[in-house]
N, C-alpha and C positions, 0 to 999 in steps of 0.2 A: 626628294622631289623629282629630280630629272629622271630617275628609274620609273616613277609612276606615269610621268608624261609619255615616256617612250614605249607605253603599252598601248597608247591610242594613236589614231591618225586624224588628220583635219576632218574627214568626212563623218568621223564619230561625233562631231559637234553640230553636223546639219541634221535638222528635224526632218523625218520621214515626209511630212507633207511641204516641204519646202519647195518654192517654184521661184527660179531665178528670173529676174526681170532685167533684160538687157536692150541695149538700142543698136541699130545699125550704124556703121561708119558713114553711110550716106544721109542719114536721117536728117531732117531739117532742125533748126534750133527750136522753132515753134512747136514741132511734133515732139520733140524731147522734153520741152516744159509741159506740154498737155499731159504726156504719158507720166513723168514725175507726179504731177499735180493729181491725175486720176488714181495713181496707185498710193498717193500719200506717201512718197519716198523723196530722199534727197539726192540719191546718187544711183548710178547704174553702170555696168561694164559695157564696153562697146565692142560689138562683133566686127570681126574681119569681113571685108567685101568678098574676098576669094573663098573663106572657109567659115561659114556662119557658126560652127562650132568653137571657134577660137576666138577668145576674147583678146584683144589688142590694146586695150587702154580703158580709162575710167573717166567719167563725166560726173560731175556734181553740182550742185546749185552754185556754189562759190564761183566756178568755172563760168556758168551762165550769166551770173550777174556781173562778173568781170568784164565778159565780152560785151554785155549790154552798155555797162558804164563806158567802157572804151569806145564803143561806135555811136555814143551820143554825147553833145555838148550838155554836160549836167546842168550848168547854171541856167542856161536857156531853156533847155529841155524842162528842167522842174518848174520854172515860171510858167511855161506853156502848159504843162501837165497839170498844175493846181487849176488854173483858170478853165481848161477844157473839162476837166472832171467835175467841177462845180456845176458848170452850165450844162454837160449833157449827162451828168449822174450815171458814169460808168466807172467800172473798177480798172485798176492797173493793168491786169491781164488782158482784157478786152482793148483797152487803149493802145498796148504794145502791139497786139495782133493786127490791129487796123492800121497803124500809123507807121510801123516800122517793118516795111516789107522784108528787110534785110533779114529778119528772124526766120522768114519762110524760105529765103534763098541761100543762106549759109548753111553748108552741113556740119553736122557736129564734129566731123573730123578736124574742122578749122578751129574749133573751140577747145578741145581737149588739152588741159594744162593753162588755160588763160589765167587762172589765178596765181600760177608759177609756185603752187605749194602742194599740188596734187601729185602724190607719189604713186606710181602704179607698181605695186608688189605682188605679183600673182603667186599663189602657193597652191601645190598640187593636192589635190584631195586625199592622196596616199602618204603625204608628208607626215612625220612624227610630230606630235604637238610641241616637242621641244623645238623643232625647226620653226613651227608657227609662232610661238612665243619669241624666239630669236628675232624673227622678221618683224614681227610687231614692235619689239623694243628698240630696233633700229631706225624705225620711221617716226616713233611718238616723240613730239617736240617739247611736250609739257605734261607733267602728271602732278595732280594735286593730291597730296597725302592727307588722308582724313582719319580721324579717330573713329572707333567703331560705332559712335552715335552720330556720325557724320558732321562733327564740329570741326 
């Protein structure tokens, strides 16, 4: 199996029409949330300020939610949120964007890794697939083995 994987490199797995969606180090939390929502994705690599071609980290929804939870008093916030939403008939995204100015003021660079579980493990497009599989196996914390009928 290893010899078969050595014949291919990481870029062989990337579809020809693939478009990488990434965010800038200095983008605000609210801008990143909007981008992820508009593209219907849960995560994105973060580009360097000095070199936009270099990715220096990774942001995902769990980091963003962890940051929001950290920045708010959840008990009081939840009670207030429920009553405001029922009164104003607005959604969670609209409420946060209007009432938590912090989301527009904080750069995504301050939020990377907020969940404390997001491992950034970049792999070169020219790495052999054996190296890619090795890297992935080092970071996966949980696998659920299934039978062929998924039971």
